[in-house]
Every structure is written in C-alpha cells, then in structure tokens.
C-alpha positions in Angstrom: 67.1 66.4 -18.3 67.4 70.1 -17.1 69.3 69.4 -14.0 71.7 66.8 -15.9 73.8 69.7 -16.8 74.6 71.1 -13.5 75.2 67.4 -12.5 77.8 66.5 -15.2 79.7 69.7 -14.2 79.8 68.4 -10.6 80.7 64.9 -11.5 84.0 66.4 -13.7 84.6 68.6 -10.8 85.0 66.1 -8.5 87.4 63.6 -11.0 89.0 67.4 -11.6 89.8 67.4 -8.3 91.0 63.6 -7.7 93.3 63.9 -10.5 94.7 67.1 -9.5 95.2 65.5 -5.8 97.4 62.8 -7.1 99.5 64.5 -10.0 103.1 63.7 -9.6 104.3 66.1 -12.1 105.6 69.6 -11.1 104.6 72.9 -13.4 108.5 73.1 -14.4 108.4 69.9 -16.0 105.2 70.2 -17.7 106.5 73.6 -19.1 109.9 72.1 -20.1 108.0 69.4 -21.8 105.6 72.1 -23.4 108.9 73.9 -24.6 110.6 71.0 -26.2 107.3 70.1 -27.9 106.7 73.5 -29.4 110.5 74.2 -30.5 110.2 70.8 -32.2 106.8 71.6 -33.8 108.5 74.6 -34.9 112.0 73.4 -36.4 109.9 70.1 -38.0 107.5 72.7 -39.8 110.2 74.7 -41.4 111.9 72.0 -42.6 108.9 70.7 -44.3 108.1 74.0 -45.7 111.3 74.5 -46.7 111.3 71.1 -48.4 108.0 71.8 -50.5 109.5 75.6 -51.6 112.6 73.9 -53.2 110.9 70.9 -54.4 108.2 73.5 -55.8 111.1 75.3 -57.7 112.8 71.8 -59.0 109.3 70.8 -60.3 109.3 73.5 -62.7 111.6 71.7 -65.1 108.7 68.7 -65.0 108.3 68.7 -68.8 107.6 64.7 -69.3 104.3 62.9 -70.0 104.2 60.8 -66.9 105.5 63.5 -64.9 102.6 66.4 -66.0 100.3 63.6 -65.2 101.5 62.6 -61.9 101.3 66.5 -61.0 98.0 66.7 -62.3 96.6 63.8 -60.6 98.4 64.0 -57.2 96.0 66.8 -55.7 92.7 64.5 -56.6 94.5 61.5 -55.3 95.4 62.9 -52.0 92.1 63.9 -51.6 90.7 61.1 -51.9 93.3 59.3 -50.0 92.9 61.4 -46.8 89.1 61.4 -46.6 89.4 57.5 -46.9 92.2 57.6 -43.9 89.7 59.7 -42.2 86.9 57.3 -42.6 89.0 54.3 -41.6 90.5 55.9 -38.7 87.5 56.9 -37.4 85.7 53.6 -37.7 88.7 51.9 -35.8 88.3 54.3 -33.1 84.4 55.1 -32.9 84.7 57.9 -34.1 83.2 59.2 -30.2 85.1 57.5 -27.6 85.7 57.8 -23.9 88.6 57.0 -21.9 88.4 53.8 -19.6 88.0 56.0 -16.7 85.1 58.6 -17.9 83.7 54.7 -19.2 83.5 53.7 -15.6 82.5 56.9 -13.8 80.4 59.0 -15.9 78.8 56.5 -18.1 77.4 54.7 -15.5 75.6 57.6 -14.0 72.4 59.4 -15.6 74.1 62.2 -17.2 73.2 64.3 -20.5 75.6 62.5 -22.6 75.3 65.0 -25.4 77.0 67.5 -23.2 79.8 65.0 -22.3 80.3 63.8 -25.8 80.2 67.4 -27.5 83.4 68.7 -26.9 84.7 65.4 -28.1 83.0 65.8 -31.2 84.3 69.3 -32.2 87.9 68.3 -31.0 88.1 65.1 -33.2 86.2 67.1 -36.1 88.9 69.8 -35.5 92.1 67.5 -35.6 90.8 65.9 -38.8 90.3 69.3 -40.5 93.6 70.8 -39.5 95.7 67.6 -40.5 94.2 66.9 -43.7 94.1 70.9 -44.6 97.9 70.9 -43.7 98.7 68.1 -45.9 96.7 69.0 -48.9 98.2 72.3 -49.0 101.8 70.8 -49.3 100.6 68.6 -52.0 98.7 71.8 -53.4 102.2 73.7 -53.5 103.9 71.0 -54.9 101.7 70.4 -57.9 102.2 74.2 -58.8 99.0 75.8 -57.5 98.6 79.3 -57.2 98.9 80.9 -53.8 95.0 81.8 -53.5 94.5 78.3 -54.8 96.3 76.5 -52.2 94.2 77.5 -49.6 91.0 76.6 -51.2 92.2 73.2 -52.1 93.3 72.6 -48.5 90.1 74.1 -46.8 88.2 71.8 -49.6 89.9 68.9 -48.7 89.7 69.4 -44.9 86.2 70.2 -45.1 85.8 66.7 -46.9 87.3 65.2 -44.0 85.5 66.8 -41.3 82.2 65.7 -43.5 84.0 62.1 -43.1 84.3 62.6 -39.6 80.3 63.6 -39.1 79.3 60.5 -41.3 81.1 58.3 -39.0 79.2 59.7 -36.1 76.1 59.3 -37.4 76.7 55.9 -38.5 78.1 55.0 -35.0 74.7 56.6 -33.1 72.5 54.7 -35.6 74.7 51.6 -36.0 74.9 51.8 -39.5 77.2 49.2 -41.4 78.0 50.7 -44.4 80.7 53.2 -43.6 83.5 50.7 -44.3 82.0 49.8 -47.3 82.3 53.6 -48.4 85.9 53.4 -46.6 86.6 50.6 -49.4 85.0 52.4 -52.4 87.3 55.3 -51.8 90.3 53.3 -51.2 89.4 51.4 -54.5 89.1 54.6 -56.1 92.6 55.9 -55.3 93.8 52.2 -56.5 92.1 53.3 -60.0 93.8 56.4 -60.0 97.2 54.8 -59.6 96.1 52.5 -62.5 95.5 55.0 -64.5 98.4 56.7 -64.3 100.8 53.8 -64.7 99.0 53.3 -67.6 99.0 57.2 -68.8 95.3 57.6 -68.7 94.9 60.0 -66.6 91.5 61.9 -67.7 92.0 65.4 -69.3 90.0 67.2 -66.3 92.5 66.2 -64.1 94.5 68.9 -65.6 92.5 71.9 -64.5 93.5 71.7 -60.5 94.5 75.0 -60.3 90.4 76.3 -60.4 87.7 75.5 -59.2 88.3 74.6 -55.6 86.4 77.7 -54.4 82.9 76.4 -55.5 84.1 72.9 -53.9 85.1 74.4 -50.6 81.8 75.9 -50.3 80.1 73.0 -50.9 82.1 70.5 -48.9 81.6 72.9 -45.8 77.6 73.4 -46.1 77.5 69.1 -46.1 80.1 69.2 -43.3 78.1 71.7 -41.2 74.9 69.9 -41.8 76.3 66.4 -41.2 78.2 67.6 -37.8 74.6 69.3 -36.5 72.4 65.5 -37.8 75.8 63.9 -35.6 75.1 66.5 -33.0 71.7 65.5 -32.7 72.2 61.5 -32.7 75.1 61.8 -29.5 72.6 61.3 -27.0 71.5 58.1 -28.5 75.4 56.3 -28.1 75.4 53.9 -26.0 78.0 52.9 -23.3 78.9 49.6 -25.4 79.9 52.0 -28.7 82.1 54.4 -26.7 83.8 51.9 -24.7 85.7 49.6 -27.3 87.6 52.9 -29.1 88.5 54.2 -25.3 90.1 50.9 -24.1 91.9 50.8 -27.5 93.6 53.9 -27.0 95.8 53.0 -24.0 97.3 49.8 -25.9 98.2 52.0 -28.8 99.8 54.7 -26.9 101.7 52.4 -24.4 103.0 50.9 -28.0 104.0 53.8 -29.7 105.8 54.9 -26.2 108.2 52.4 -26.7 108.3 52.7 -30.6 106.9 49.0 -31.2 105.3 49.2 -34.1 104.9 45.4 -34.2 102.8 45.8 -30.7 100.6 47.9 -32.7 99.8 45.8 -34.9 99.1 43.3 -32.3 96.9 45.6 -30.8 95.1 46.4 -34.0 95.0 42.4 -34.8 93.5 41.8 -31.7 90.5 44.6 -31.5 89.4 42.9 -35.4 89.3 39.3 -34.0 87.8 40.3 -31.0 84.8 42.1 -32.8 84.7 38.9 -35.1 84.1 36.7 -32.0 83.9 33.2 -33.5 85.5 32.0 -36.9 84.1 28.3 -38.6 86.6 25.2 -37.4 88.3 23.6 -40.1 89.7 20.2 -40.0 93.4 20.0 -40.0 95.3 18.1 -42.5 99.1 16.3 -42.5 101.3 15.9 -39.6 104.5 17.8 -38.4 105.1 20.9 -40.3 103.1 20.1 -43.3 99.9 20.6 -40.8 101.2 23.8 -39.8 101.4 24.6 -43.4 98.1 23.9 -43.8 96.8 26.3 -40.8 98.6 28.9 -42.9 96.1 28.2 -46.0 93.1 28.2 -43.7 94.3 31.3 -42.4 94.4 33.0 -45.9 90.6 31.5 -46.7 89.9 33.4 -43.4 91.5 36.4 -44.3 91.4 37.1 -47.9 91.6 40.8 -47.4 95.5 40.9 -46.9 95.8 38.7 -50.4 93.3 41.9 -52.0 95.9 44.5 -50.3 98.9 42.4 -51.6 97.6 42.3 -55.4 96.6 46.1 -54.9 99.8 47.1 -54.1 101.0 45.3 -57.3 100.5 48.8 -59.1 103.2 50.8 -57.2 106.3 49.0 -58.9 104.4 49.6 -62.3 103.9 53.3 -61.1 107.7 53.7 -60.3 108.7 52.4 -63.6 106.4 54.7 -65.4 107.5 57.6 -63.4 111.1 56.9 -64.6 112.5 55.8 -61.0 115.6 53.6 -62.4 117.2 51.5 -60.1 115.2 53.4 -57.3 112.0 51.0 -58.3 113.4 48.0 -57.1 113.7 49.2 -53.8 110.3 50.4 -54.0 109.3 47.0 -55.0 111.2 45.6 -51.9 109.5 48.2 -49.7 106.0 47.6 -50.9 106.1 44.0 -50.3 107.4 44.1 -47.2 104.9 46.6 -45.9 101.7 45.0 -48.1 102.7 41.5 -46.7 102.8 42.3 -43.0 99.4 40.5 -42.6 100.6 37.3 -44.6 103.0 36.4 -41.3 100.7 36.8 -38.5 101.2 33.1 -37.2 105.2 33.8 -37.1 104.2 36.8 -35.2 102.0 34.5 -32.4 105.1 32.3 -32.4 107.4 35.1 -31.6 105.4 36.7 -28.8 104.7 33.0 -27.2 107.6 30.9 -27.2 105.8 28.6 -24.8 103.4 27.6 -27.7 106.9 26.7 -29.6 107.8 24.4 -26.9 104.7 22.7 -26.7 105.1 21.3 -30.3 106.9 18.2 -30.7 109.1 19.8 -33.6 112.4 22.0 -33.4 111.9 26.1 -33.5 113.5 26.3 -36.4 111.0 23.6 -37.9 108.3 25.2 -36.5 109.1 28.5 -38.0 109.8 27.6 -40.9 106.4 25.5 -41.7 104.8 28.8 -41.0 107.0 30.9 -43.1 106.3 28.8 -46.0 103.1 29.8 -47.2 103.4 33.0 -46.7 107.1 33.2 -48.8 105.4 31.2 -51.6 102.6 34.3 -52.0 105.0 36.9 -51.5 107.5 35.3 -54.3 104.6 34.7 -56.6 104.4 38.7 -56.2 107.7 39.7 -56.6 107.9 37.4 -59.9 104.7 39.5 -61.0 107.0 42.9 -60.6 109.1 41.2 -63.3 108.3 43.3 -66.1 108.7 46.4 -64.2 111.9 45.8 -62.8 113.0 44.6 -66.3 112.2 48.1 -67.8 113.7 50.1 -64.7 116.9 48.2 -64.7 117.0 48.2 -68.4 118.1 44.4 -68.7 116.5 41.4 -70.4 113.6 38.9 -69.4 116.0 36.1 -68.2 118.4 38.7 -66.3 115.5 40.5 -64.8 114.0 37.1 -63.0 116.7 36.8 -60.5 116.3 40.4 -59.6 112.5 40.0 -59.1 113.6 36.6 -57.0 116.0 38.8 -54.7 113.3 41.5 -54.2 111.1 38.8 -52.8 113.4 37.2 -50.8 114.7 40.4 -49.2 111.1 41.5 -48.5 110.4 38.2 -46.8 113.7 38.7 -44.7 112.6 42.0 -43.8 109.0 41.1 -42.7 110.5 38.2 -40.6 113.0 40.6 -38.9 109.8 42.6 -38.4 107.2 40.1 -36.9 109.9 38.3 -34.9 111.3 41.4 -33.2 111.5 41.5 -29.6 110.5 44.0 -27.2 112.8 46.7 -25.6 115.1 45.1 -22.9 115.1 47.5 -20.0 117.7 45.5 -18.0 120.2 47.3 -20.5 122.4 50.1 -19.8 119.7 53.5 -20.2 120.5 56.6 -22.0 118.8 60.0 -21.5 116.3 61.6 -23.9 113.8 64.0 -23.9 111.1 61.2 -23.2 113.4 60.1 -20.0 115.6 57.7 -19.3 115.2 54.6 -22.2 116.8 51.5 -23.2 119.7 51.4 -25.8 117.7 48.8 -27.9 114.4 51.1 -28.1 115.8 53.1 -31.4 116.7 50.1 -32.9 113.4 48.7 -32.7 112.3 51.8 -34.4 114.5 50.8 -37.8 113.6 46.9 -37.3 112.5 45.4 -40.6 114.1 48.2 -42.6 117.5 47.8 -42.1 117.4 44.2 -43.6 115.4 45.9 -46.3 118.3 48.1 -47.0 120.9 45.3 -46.3 118.9 43.3 -49.2 118.7 45.8 -51.7 121.9 47.5 -51.7 123.2 45.0 -54.0 120.3 45.4 -55.9 121.2 49.0 -56.3 124.8 49.0 -56.8 124.6 46.0 -59.2 120.9 45.3 -60.9 122.5 42.4 -62.4 122.2 38.5 -61.7 125.5 39.3 -59.4 124.0 41.7 -57.4 120.7 39.3 -57.1 122.5 36.6 -56.0 124.5 39.0 -53.2 121.4 39.5 -52.4 119.7 36.4 -51.8 122.8 35.0 -50.0 122.8 38.2 -47.4 119.0 37.7 -46.9 119.6 33.7 -46.7 121.8 34.5 -43.7 119.3 37.0 -42.2 116.8 34.2 -42.4 119.0 31.5 -40.7 119.8 33.6 -37.6 116.4 34.8 -37.1 114.7 31.4 -37.9 117.1 29.3 -35.4 117.2 31.9 -32.4 115.8 30.0 -29.2 
C-alpha cells in the first residue's frame, strides 16, 4: 500500500490537467460569479440576523402558556429534527460518494481508497456541522438563550450532526441496515414532541433550555470524534457499488434544481427508491375502464404505506397551530400541510403527466384517465381534511356545522395544489429568454418554482377573508375551475 499514495496523486494530476485543458470559462467570469455569490450570501445572512434579532425582541412579550411552552420545546425539537435530517440526507447519498468520473477513472484502478475518500469525509462532516450549528444558533436566539448558551447549543447540535455523519459512514462501510430505523425513531421523537406541545403536556425539564449545554457540547464532541475515527478506519472497506449510486444521484438533482423544477427532484428521488427496491409482488387487477385505474391506486397505497403514515403524522400541525393561537392563519397552515404531506399519494398522476404517450395508449379520454387516477388519493386527502375539522372550528371560532365546509374547502384546495404541482410541465426554452445571474433563462422558469403554491394561495384566500360557508363555497368553486382546466389539458 505504500506505493499507492504517489500513484493516487499522479492520477489526480492527470485528471486535473485534462479538465483544465478543456475549461471553457475565463477567470474573469469565475470571479464575477464568485462576487455575486459572496454578495448574495452576505445580504441574505444580514437579513436573517436582523429578523432573528427583531423576533427575539418581540418574543419578550410571550406570556401565554402555549407560547412559553413552544419557546421551551423549540430547541429540543429543532436539535432532534436536525439530527434526523442529517441521518436522512447521509443515508440518501451514502454519505460517502464519488462523482461518475471518479467512479469510472479512479475506482477502477488499485488506488488507496482511504486517501481518496478522506477529504470527502472531512468535507461532508464540515458542511453538516456548519449548517446545523448556524440553524441551531438562530433557533436558540429566538428561544431567548443568553449569548454564551447560544454558542454552546449551536456547537452541541453541530457536533450531534457530525456524529450522525460518522455513524452513517460506518453503517455504509459495514453494510449495516439500522440507519433508517434510527432516522425514523428520531422523526417519531420529534412528532411526539409536537403532540405533547399540542396537548400542552411539555415536560417541566424542557424549561431549563438555557443552561447545561456546555456539558452536552463536550459529550457530543467526544462521541463525534470517536465515531469519525472509526469511520476513517473503515473507508478502505467501501466498495465501488457503495460509492457510485450516490454520485449518480447528484447530477440529476443538480440539473433539476438548476431548472427550479422541484417536481423533477421528486421524480429523481422516487426513481432512486424503486431502483433500490428492484422488484415488487404482482397483483391481479380488478374492474374495467376507470375503475381498473382506481384499483391500481389502492394497490399502490398497499405497496407504499409510508405515505399514509406521513399524512397521518402531519395531522398534528393544524392542531398545533390552533393551540398556538394562529387564528385564521391555521386554515392556510392546514391547506399547506395537506398539500406538502400528500405529494406521495399522487405519483401515478405525475407519471401520466411526464409520459403523455402512456395516456394515449389507454382506451379512455385523457380527462377520464386523470380523473380515475385522482379518485383514491383525493378521497384520502379529503378524509384527512375532515379530521382537521375540530382544529379549524376552534381557530375560526365557528360552530361544528359551519366548520365542516371549511374542512372540505381545505381538502379541495390541497388536492388542486397537488394536481397543479404534479402536472407541471418543464420550462419551455423556446420562449423568449431573460437575463439573470444564472445566464439567459426562459420566462417560465421562475413560474415553475411557484407551481402549486399559486393555487394554494388562490384557494385559501376566500377562507382567510371570510371563514364562513360562503367563503368555503367560493374556495371550492375556484378550486373546481382549476381542477377542470388541469384535468382537461391535452
């Protein structure tokens, strides 16, 4: 192994020479892009700091029990959520990955993989630590922490996320399968905290959030360092089949994000999931025509019960908004929650939108095909919306009979927003181009970023202005027009 270090450096030098010899961007262009990036980062950071400081000042008037409980539980829930997110992202990408070029050029040679992957492990851990520490510091400032506790809390959460990255690397090298279970356990803990906050049952120990984080920082740092040392020792065990999948996922995600096409990001992730699963058990169809397509939706729900679990878990958010006293804004929160939590239910409609040739192969009109695929997910989402009726009733201050139309309107608004999101078309580069920091982009590019949310605002506006049966009827009528247009498009 002693001779593999120089060999790796020589291969890297050859790749560097090859890439630089084919670079098509001038140094002035790179410096201009760097200036724009630094200026935008500084401006957005200053805006975020100003907002945090202003909210921290306003938060001094927080005197009600739900408000004080939320401030006490916010750091704990944020820390758990960040660690769970770090585990989820690390499990999605590896966390150790290589680009397709490195996978084909370097991993096929007998190089020292520890030397190759060591900078990547350090970079992944640094990014996880920095992002988690910054977000945690902002949350602790909102919760009224003293200045010395803000740094300790941010460092503690950052070290915990660094520990999560180390654990994920060890699991990847040793081919362990319990990383996803740990992620779901932490997500369940966050959900349980939200439920306790909704029921006003926050433990008394959560109030002591401004002290004791120095000790937690030391413990988390020691565990993170020990785990990273173990992960470094296991880097040589990583095979090409473990490093390549994450690298092939990155170009697809970056291309989708460059086009601000978030539905395409969803498609890439779904493809990754089912490619990893490989096969499913075939199920005999039932019915004819539209009923056969509706039965396929039932089969799809049986194969992916996780989407129902996520939708059920999201039911706590409208009740949490009611307990925090959001008032009419809880209607918008309920509609947005239903929209975001139910995206996995409408995967078949997304497939039909991306492959219109499949619709033409079916002996039905396009509107009939889309309506049949929409029937079961819409019914599930409307049942979910009806389950939020007590929270909406309390938030709007209405009687039970008047709150039911509001719940139905919230469900229909969520359905219309999801249909608008999954049936979106990619940006049309044949349209006139406009100048932007990213270069020339089509005018439809920015519209695609707001796709789904525009219908959400349209359907929620009557509910916010008039939370009555009349407002619900207007909202349902507007959503019905949107659905009719979307389902009957060629």
